[in-house]
N, C-alpha and C positions, 0 to 999 in steps of 0.2 A: 866767876864761871869756872867750871873746869871741866877737861875733854875728858873719854874714856877709860885714860890710864890715869885720871885722878890730878894732870898738873893744872896752872893757872894759865889761861889763853886770858886775849885781847879780846872782846868780841867785838863785830863787826855786823851790821845790819843796811838793811838797805830802807830808803825812806818811803817808799809809794810807788807814787806813776810811773809809770813807763811807758815811752811814744808805743804807740797803736802801730800794730803792722797793718801794710796797704790792703789788704783784703776787708780789714775789720772798717777803715774809713770808708770805704768803698759801699759797706754794708750798712754804717750809718745814713751815707746820703740818700742812700737807696729805700733807707726803710723811712727817714724825713720825706721824701719825695711821693712816698705811696708804691714804690714799686716792689717792694718785699713786706711783709707780714712781721708780727712780733718773734714767730717761732723762728722765723731764718736769722732775723737778728738776732737771737739767745745763742743759735748754732756758732755764728759767728764770733761772739763774744767769747764763748766758752772755749771755744779753737783758740782763739789769740790767748787766752788765761792760760791754757795746756802750755802754751809754747812760751808763754814766760815764765812760767814756771821751770817747765823743761832747762830753761836756758841759765837760768838763775843755777838751779841743782848742777849742771856742768860747767859752770864757773866757779863753782864750789863754794857759793853763799850757804853759811849752817843755817838762816832762818831767810827766807821768801814771802813775800808778797804776792799778790795777784798782779799789780802794775796797774791795779785801776782802771782794766781795760772796759767793764760793764758800767762804770760809772761816767753821769754826763761832766761832775767834775768832782773834785777834793770837797768844795763847798756845798754843792746844790743836792746833792743826791737822796737827803731826807726829805725833798719838796717835790722830788716826782710825784705825779700823779694828783696833788693839789689845787685845788682850785680859788682858793683864797687869797689869790697872789696877785699882784699889779705889778709890770714889771718895770716899774719908774722909780726902784728903790736906791739904796747908798750908791754912789759912785766912786769907784777906786781907779786913780789915776797913775801911771808908772811911767818909769824915768823917759821913755823913748815917745812917750804922746799917747799911745793905746789906751783904752779903760775897758775896767768890767765893770758890771754892774749888777748889781744883787736886787732880788725882787721883794716889792715892798708887802707885809702881809694886810690884809683888809679887813680879817674879820677873825675872831677865835671859837673853839679851840683850837691850839698847836695840836697838830699829830705828826708825826714824821711820818711819811708815806711810805718810807724804807726805811728798815733799820740794817745797819751795819752787817750782821752776824751773816745777813745773806749773802755777800760776796765772800766773806770768808767761808763759810760752810762750801760754797761753789768751790774755790780754790784747795780747800782740805783734797777734796777728791782727787787731783791732782799731784798731790806735793808728796813727796817721802821724807822729808824736813820739816820743820815745826815752820808755821806759819804765823805772821803778824798781822794787826788789822787795824791801818788807819781810819777814824772817825773826825767828823769836825767839831772843832771847839764849841759850845756853847756860849760862849762871847763873841762869835762868827754871826750865829744865826740870831743874836740878841739884836743885831741891827738890823733884821727886819722890822720891826715894831717903828712905826712911824713915831716923827717926834711929834706929832700933833694927837698921837695917840689913835686911838680906836672906840667909836662910841660901842658903849655893852660891854669892853672887854679891856679893863685897866690894864695898863703895866705889870702891876704886880700878880695878876692872873697869869699875863703872858709868861713872864718868869716862873711862875709855880710851873707851867706847865711845858714850858721849857726844860727847867731843870729835870724833871718828871722822863722827861723824852729821852733827854740826854745821857741821864742815867740806866737808863733802859736799853739805849745802843752800846753804850760800854757794858753793862752785864752782861748781853745777851753775847756779846763776843766773849767774855773770860769764861761765861758757861759753856762756849762751843767751843773752849779749847786753845785760844789765841795767846801764843807764845806768849805776846804783850799786845797791849791796845795802847795804840799812840794818838794821842789828843791832836791835831794839826790847829795850831795858834798861832801864823802867818800874821792875823793882825795885831799881835802884841807890840811889834816895833812901829806898825803904823800906828796904834794907838798912841805914840808920843808926839808922833807928826802932826795927826790932827790935834792934839792937845799938849803939848809942851810941860803943862802943870803937872801932869802925870793924873789926874784925875781921873779921867778916859780909862788908861791902863789899871787902876788901882779898880775901875768898878769891874773890869774883866777878870783880872785876878780873883777879883771877892766871889763874881758868878761863877765861875770855873773851880774853887777851893768849895764851893755852897755843893755844886756836883759831887766833887770829889770826897767832901766828908760823908757822902753815904754809903762809902767804901770801906772796908775792914783794912787795918795794917795788912795786913797778906795779900789782900787782892790791889790795895795801893801800889803795892813794890811791884807787880804787874802791867801796872801801867805807866805810861809815859808821856811827857811831851815835846813837841817841836814847833821848834821859833827857829823862822828864816825872814830876810825883808823882801818876800814874795819872790817867784822868779816863772815867771810868764812869757813868753814870748823871747827870750833871750833879754826881758828887760827886769826890774826889781821895782816897787813902789816903796820903799824904805829904806833902801841903804847909805844913805844921807843921814841917818839918824844915831847918835852918839850910843853907840851899842852898851857902854856901861851905866848907860842912864837905865837902861831895861833892864840888864839883868840879874841886880841883885832880889829884883821885884818878881820877874820869872820863878827866880830859885825858890820864893816861898811858897809856888804850887806844891801838893802833899801828893808826889808822884816817886816812884823806882829810879826812873829814869828821865833824861833830859838830852833831848837831840839835838845839838847847835849849832849853825849855820858858823863855819868858820874858815873855809879854803878859800873863800873871798876876798875877806877881810885885810885890809890893807895891811894892822897892827895884828896880828896872832898872838904876839907875846903878853900887851898888855886885857886883850879878851881872856887869856888863858888865868892872868893871875888873878882879874875878876871872879872868874869861875873857882879857881881856888879859895880865895878869902872867904866866898860864899857858899862852898859847897856843903850842901846838905846832909846831917849823918844819912849814913846807907847808901842814899843816890849815886847812879853811874853816871858820870856825863860821856854820850856819842858826842863826839867833835868831828864835825864835815871837813873830810881829805879831798874831796872831789867837787869841782864847782859844775853842776850839769848847764850853765848858761854860757861857760867858755867852751870853745869848739875845740880847744886843743887837749887831747888824750893826757890824762896824767899817766909820767911814769911809776913805776913800780917804787923807785928808787925816791921820788917828789912825796910820795903817800908814806913811806917809811919816815922820812926825815919829819916831815909835820907829826905824827903820833910820835916819833921820840922827841921831839922839840915839846906836845904837851904833856910829857914823860916825866918831863922838868919840873912843871906845876903840878902835876893830878897824882893821885896813887894811883900805880898802874893797875891794882886791884880793883879800880874804880872807876876807870877808862874803857872808854868804846870808840867805833869807827863809824860813819856814817856818808852818805851822801848830801851837801848843804840840803838841796831841796830834792822834791820830786823831779823827773825830768819834763812831766806833762800833765802838769795839775788841772788844763781843762783840755779837754777832747779834740779841743780843733786845734791845739797848738803842734803845728807842727816841725816850730822853731831848730829841734835837735833830731837826728836822725836817731831810728831805734839800732843800727849796729854802732853808733858812738857811746850811746847808752849804755850797753852793753860791754864795751871798751873800758867804760870809767867804769865801771863797778866790777871788773876783773881784777882792773889794777888795784883799787879798792882791798877787796878779799887778799889779791897777792903782797901788796906793800903792809897790809896791815899783820899781816905772818910772818914777811920781813922783820917789821919790826920787832915785834917777839921773839925773834930766834935773837934777835943783837941784843934784847933787853935779858934773854936768859931763859925767858919762859916758854 
């Protein structure tokens, strides 16, 4: 990427979710209790989106998101309004003992209740800089299908429907002018915990590439994939899984950008070496330089030094920065304050600029 003067710059982007303001959390609770209607909730969501984008732009973020203020979660937004679901789906355990549970599909055909371009278009009304859009990976939604099957709806029919719906989700955002569409693939590392043989991860990669193969190379260049060990209520689900086993497989995905959690990794040089060894042609690696579940706000010097360390392994022209994960991937996650999240983002933006200056670009 180059700036308006034609000079190379180190790109920096947010991952997605941000903590909701108190007014929105109150509106969500009131809506769930029946005290306010859909219109009042929508107004509170739009106000939160506008405030999120305004604050990101004031920080100097060259690319913004809506902070996922209107999503029930980063994973379940396509299921909004669907009735062929039961609550007893796959359980995802976190290191601190809490769990998240996906619903279970009870019938077909699968159709998304909401596509992500709805959130993108709402955000674009408030933004003066490019807007990126996060979507859930088809591999995550493949976990909705029960192990014992569904009468009259075989798994292959489900996967065909899921592939078509995931393509439509991404394509709608590209057509609406998204700066980049980011596929959230947080279940990648978890797959190796559930199946250390790598078989489940291989199935996930194959399914995601099945969707990506429906796009041209030029479209794939505008699509990215995000990986992290989960980040919910200040805990993770798979940080104990060897990252080196994941990254070579992850980098087989046919996309133009990879958003890689790194700030919370204990041995970052090893991770960077693996990334350098398996870096696909033309792909850009966005390294995580802030840790959303660490309450300490990184200094700009810490961010600068993390970028400079990455530049010793990766070509600077293929390097970007991001946050490790979203700050509040589920709407009820209030473990990180909104102020802390924006302070970390400011450190990322300013620290990335400091590193660029040190590198003479």
